[in-house]
N, C-alpha and C positions, 0 to 999 in steps of 0.2 A: 204267411202274412198276406191278407187281401188288400190290394191297393186299387185306387180309382183315380184316373185322370178325368177331368170334367171338360167337355168340349162343346162349344157353342159355335155354329156356323151361320153367318149372315150372308145372304144372297148366294146360296150354294150353286145356283145355275151359272154364275160367272166363272169363266175359266181362269182369268188373272186373279190372283189371291195374295193376301198378306196374312201373316200369322202374328198374333200378339200373345205372349205367354208370361205367366208367373207361377210360382209355387204356392200351394195352399196348405201344405202340411206344417205341422209343429215339430220342431227338432226334438227328438225323444229324450236327449240328454245334454246337459250343459258341460260337456267334457273339458271346456277351456276355462270354466269358472275359477276364479283365484281361491275360492273357498272349496276345498275338497269335498266338504259335506253336501255341496250343491250339485256336484258333477253327475250325479244319477237322476237329477231332476230334469223335467223337460223345459225347454225355452218356449214360452207361450207364443203361438202364432201371431198374436197381436203385436209382439215385439219384433217380428221377423217377416213372415210372408204376407201379413195383412195389407201392407201399404200397396204392394203390387196388385193384390186382388181388388182392392178398393178402386184403384185407378182403372183396371180393365172393366170392373162392373160399371163404372161411370161411363166409359167409352161405349160399352154395349147399350146403355140406356139412350145414348145420343144417336147411334147408328141408324135406327129406323127413320129418323127425321132428317138425316144429312145425306142419305143415299150416296155412298162413296163410289168412285170409279171402279173399285175392285171389290171382290168378295173378301170377306174378313172372317178368319177363324180365330177364336179365343180359346186358349187351352190353359187350364189350370192343372199343373203337375203335382202328382202326389209322390211322397218319399224321396224328395230331393235332398233332404238334410239328414239321411238315415246313417250316413258313414262316420268314420272316425279316422284319425291319422293312421291307425293300424289297419283300417278296412276302407280304403279309398274307393274300392269297387262297389261299395254300398251307397255312395253318393249318386244323385241324379237318376234314380231308378225309374221314375216316371217319364222323364224326357228321353232316356235311353230307349225304353220300350216304344215310346211314340215315334222316335226317329227310325227305329228298326222296322216299324209297321206302317210307315207313312203311306205307302201305296195300297194298304189294306183298308184305309179309313173310308167309310161311308158316311158322308155328312148328314145323311137323312136318318141314320140308325144310331150314330154315336159309337164310339169305341171305348170299352171299359177294360181296365186291367185288374 
């Protein structure tokens, strides 16, 4: 499975930074749906991750005009909702990868998983 975290860095020259994150993936199966026939169907991202993505995209559009005191990194994680109750280790794959590789991130080149 190929996954992609999307990273945008504003003012990468600033040493003090904040990070804002959301997940952009769609849950591949509705394993908790009351109707068993729907449990193999995806939960569309518009009903799940889209609100966080929309908020962060709006913040990103405002950052150039506001010039904050700190650098800002916005990260959209992939594969956050891939797990199930039987496979908890499959949740948060994008953020796990990001946190394990935080020191390797080059804000000029972007890090893709």
